[in-house]
N, C-alpha and C positions, 0 to 999 in steps of 0.2 A: 507808816512807811513814807508818806509824802512829806511830813514834817522832817523826818530824818534825812530824806534825800535833799531837801532844800538847805538844811543845815550843812550837810557835807559839801554841797555844791558851792555854798558861800565860803566855807573853809578852804575848799580846793582853789577857788578863785583868788582868795587872799594869799594862799601859798604861792601860786604861780606868779602873781604880781610881785611878791617879795623876791622870788627867785629871779624874775626878769630885771628888777631894779639892781640886785646885787651883781648879776651877770653883766648888765649894761655898764655899771660903774667900774667893774673889774677890768673891762677891756677898752672903755672909752674915756673914763675919767682917770687917766694915768698921766704921770709927769711928762713922758715923751709922747709925741704925736702918734696916734694910731695910724694916721695917713702915711707917715714915714715907715712904720712897721709893715703895712700892707703893700706899699709901693715898692719897697726894697731899697737897699743901700745905694744903688746906682741911679736912683730916681733924681731928676733935676728938681730944683726948688719950685720951678713953675708947675711941674707935674704934681708935686706934693701939695701945692696950693690948690690945684684943681681937684685933687682927691678930697682935701679938707672941705672944699665948698660943696662937692657932690654929696659927702656924708653929712653935711651940716655941722661940721666940727667948729665952724666959726660962730655958731650960735650958742647961747647959754645951755648948760647941761640939762636943765628942765625942759627946754624947748626940744633938744635932741631926743630926750626920752619920749616926750609926747608924740613927736613925729614918728618915732620907731613903733610905738603902740598903735598909732593911727594907721600906719602902713599895714599892720597885721589885719586890721578890720576892713579898711577901704582901699588899701594899696598906696603906692607912692610913685613919684616921678623922680628918676635918677638922672643926674647930669654927668655923663661919663666923658670927660674931656671935650665938652661941647656937643656931644651926641646925647640927645634926650631919649632915655629908655624908660618904658613903662614897666613897673613891677606890680603885677596884679595881686590883690589880696588872696590869701594871706602873704604879705610881703615881709619876709624875715631878714631882708637886707640884700645887698648886691655885692657879689664877689668880684673884686678887681683883679683877682688872680686868674679865675676861669672865665671872666667876662660874661657872666650870666647871673640871673637872680638865684639866691640860695635855694629857693623852693624848687627850682629845676633840678638841682643836685639831689635834693631830698627825694623828689619824685622818682628819680632813677635808682637811688640806693635803698630806699625804704622797702620796696617789694622783695629785695634780696634778703634783707634782715628778717622780714616777716616770714619768708619761706623757710629760712634756717630755723628760726625759733619755733614755728608751728610744728614742723615735723619732729624736731628734737624734743619738744614737750610731750608729744604723743608717745615717743619712745621712753623717756625717763619717768613719766608718770605711770605708764602701763607697766613697765618692767620694775620700777622702783617700788611702787605701792603694792603691786601683785606679789613681788618677792618678799617684801616686808610682812605683808599680811600672812602669807603662807608660813614664813619663818616663825611668826608669833604663835600660829596655831600648832606648829610642830616644835615648840620651844624645847631646847635641850637635845634634839635629835641631830643626826649627822647632817641632814638637810639644813637645819638652822645654822650650824657652825660653818658649813661651806658657803651658804648664802651670805652671811654677815662677813666672813673672811674675804669673799670676793668683792663685796661692796667696799670694804676698807681698802683693798688693793686699788680699785678704780678711783676711789676718793683721793688716794695719795698720788695719782698720776696726773701730770699736767696736760693741758689740752694740746700744746705744741708737741709734746712727746708722743702721746697716743695718736694724734693726727698724723704726725710724720711716719710713725711705724705702719699705720694702716695704709697711708699713701704708698709706701714702699712695697708692702706685701700685696695689697689688693688692686693697685693700679699699675705701678711701674714693673713689678716682678711677674705677676700672674695675669694681669689684665682682666680680672674678674669684674671689676667695677669701672665705669667710665671716669675720666678725670673730672673732678668737681667743676661745675660751671652753672651759670644761671640762664634758664630759658623761661620766659613768661608762661605761666600755667595756661593762659588763654591760647597760646600758640601751639604748644605740644605738651599735654599733661604728662605723658610718659617720659619725655626728655627732661621735663622739669623735675620729676621725681628721681630720675636716674642721676642727674647732675647734683642733686641735693642729698643723695643717699649717704655718702661718706661723712659729710658734716653732721647729718642727723645721728648717725651711729656714734661718732666721736663725742659730740656734746651730750647725747642721750646716755651713753654708758657712764660718763664721768658724773653726771648729775643724778643718775638713778641710784648711785651709792648713798647719797644723802637721804633720798626719799625712802629707800629700803630700811635704813636704820631708824629713821624717824617714824615711819608707819609701823614698824615692828614694836618700838617702844610704846607708841600710843595704843596699839591694839592690845598688848599685854596689860597695860594699865586699865583699859576699858573693860577687858574681860573679868576684872576683879571688882567692878562696880556693883552696887546693890541692884540696880535695875536689870543687869544681865543675869544675876543669880535669881532674881524674881521671875524673869522670863523662862529660865530653865526649870524653876519649881512649878511653873504652870504646865509643864509637859511639852513645851515647844521643842522641836528638833534642833540639833546643834547647827544645822544649816540655816534654819530660820533665825535663830538667835544671833549667829555670826553675821549674816548678811543684812537683816532688817533692823537689828538693834545695835550690835557692837560696831559694825562697820561705819554706820552713819555718824555715830558719836566720835569714833576714832579719827575720822577723816577731816573733821572740822579744822583742827590746827594745821593740818597739811595744806588745806585750801589757802590759808593765810600766806604761808611761805610760797606756795605755787603762784599766787597772785602777784606777790612782790617780785618774785623771780621773773615772771612774765613781763611785768612793767620794766624791770631793769634790763632784761635781754632785748626788748624791743628798742631800747635806747642804743643798742649796738653790742654785738658780741665780737669785740675787737680781735681777740686772739684767734678765734675760730675763723673769722673772715680773712685774717692775714695768713694763716696757715694754708688755707685752700684758695687764696688769691681771689676772693669774692668781694666785689666792691659794694659792701653794705654800709649802713650808717656808721658803725663803729670804725671801720677802716677809713672812711671818708673823714671822720672826726679826728682820728689820729694823724692823718695826712695834713689836715687843716692846721693842727697844732704845729707840725713841723714847718709848714709853709707860712705860718703866721697869718692864716686866712681867718681873721677875726670874725667877720659876719657869719661864716659857716660854723665856727666854734660856738658862737652864741646861739645859733639856731639849733644845733644838735643838743646843747645843754638844756634849752627850753623844751625841746621835743622829748628828751629823756625824762625830764621832770613831769611833763604832762602825762606820759604813759604811766609813771609810777603813781601819781595822784589818782588818775582814772582807775587804775587797777585796784587801788585800796578801796575806793568807793564800791566797785563791783563786788569785791570780796565781802565787804560788810553786808551788802544786800543778799549775797548768796547764803550767808550764815542762817538767816531766817528760813530759807528754803530747805537747807540740808538738815539743820538741827531745830526741831520744833520748840526746844527749850529756850531758844534765843528769840527775843522780841525787840524790834527796833522801835524806838520812841523819839 
């Protein structure tokens, strides 16, 4: 296990370094000056020169990249038009649009995205896997057909469509649910849950369709395996066979997809955040692209890559816990 973890951490570090280099070159090693892009068309040449000096764009590219990496670990000092600003580690850059370190923006928006993703995952994993497993056990029945038909319907629905309909019906027309908003869970847990309920339902219903079909297919395939027939031949009850043997084997591939989805969603659920006007990572990243806020774009790309790489490592380690047939070496 330790050897496996060390190998994966080394591979993850190499991957993140490669992504950081590509992202850095993409936005800073371009023919036109990034300072002009960030400062705007109406910026004076003197102001552009100040931004270039503040970003270190007058330095060689290798020096710019090493300063950027150094800032992540030990922080940096930013010269904003003669004003010295300290960017504490991890410093992912300074936004000349919002006049603040990029990490401050991430600290505000990341809890919003985490709140959306955490609740939505509980919904679509519980509903999706539960529905799929029951449909597999009742294969060919009316319940099976209705469950899979409903999942196909939700899978065909776009987030902005379902979210808009639910907003109209449950918030604006009937007032059954509060208007989506974010309140820190430490301030008021009930208000936090109430404000996140509609995004949870929307994202959960759409994604539960995928997990319902996947878990149904995996469970049907697992129930035909030799070890399941052996367990039945030993006289074990159907409940024990399904829960202790078939379920653990069938759920392993689902963990892979769930882990990758979690990593991707933590990088930002842009459409969900935009539909419900929640300032999460995804919405901030989309706005940064429109505003040409390059430091924030770079930071969100690296953050999303980190979440995906980290979740892949965690999923691989969970394999050995869930399925005893898997051994990490």
